[in-house]
N, C-alpha and C positions, 0 to 999 in steps of 0.2 A: 268695233264701234265706228260709226261714220265720222268723217272729218268735216269740220266747218271752217270756211275761210273767215278770217277776222274781219275782212271788209263787209261780208254779209251780216255779221253781228252788229257792226256799226250802223249799217243800213236799217237793220231791225230796230235798233234803238231810235234812230232819227225818224224813221217813217211810221213806226207803230207805237212805241212806248211814249215818246214825247207828245204826239197828237192825242193819245189816250189820256195822258195827264191833263192836257189842255181841255179836252172835251168834258172830262168828269169833274175837274176841280176848278178850272178858271172860267170857262165859257158859261155865260148866263142864258137860260131859256126861260121866257115868261118871268123875268126879273128874279129868277132863282137859279142857283147852280145845281147841276145834276146831283152832286154829293149831298146838297141840302134836301133835294126831293127824296133821295134814298134815306136820308136821316130822319125824315118825318115818319117813315114806316118802321124802321128798326132802331131808331135812336141816333142822335147826332154823333156821339163818340163811337158807338158801335160801327156806324157807317164809315167813319174815317179810319178806324182800325182795320176793318175788312178791306177797304180800298188799299191801304198801305200794305197789308199782307199779300193781296193779289198782285199789286204792282211789283213788290220785291220778288215774288215767285216768278212772275213773267220776266223780270230782269235776269234772274239766275237760271232760268229754265234751259237756255242753250248750254250753260256749263254742265248741267246734269245730263242732257241728252246727247251732246256731241263732244268730241275732242277738237281742240283748235289745232289745225294743221300748221299754222304759222308759229305757234308756240314751240313746236318741235324743231323748227328751223332756225332758232336763235343761235347766232354764232357769237359765243361769249368771248372768244379770243380777239375778234376784231371790233367788238363793242357794238355790233349792229343789232337792232331790235326792230323787227317787222319790215325793214326796208334796206 
């Protein structure tokens, strides 16, 4: 299985997941949020549940696809963690 540097995972969160959260849930277009526009077609609660499931899946996807190289390098005797 491929190795993923923990720094790339943090960049993935900062540059992809948080902007996705902002665009879908917080940003308003035409006086409505994107999640509300989706909610009009599939139902408000259903849209929120679907977005939550997709967001959580995108959050944990790197854990499923990759192994973290840095987690294998933790030196427990010196108390160092990632640095």
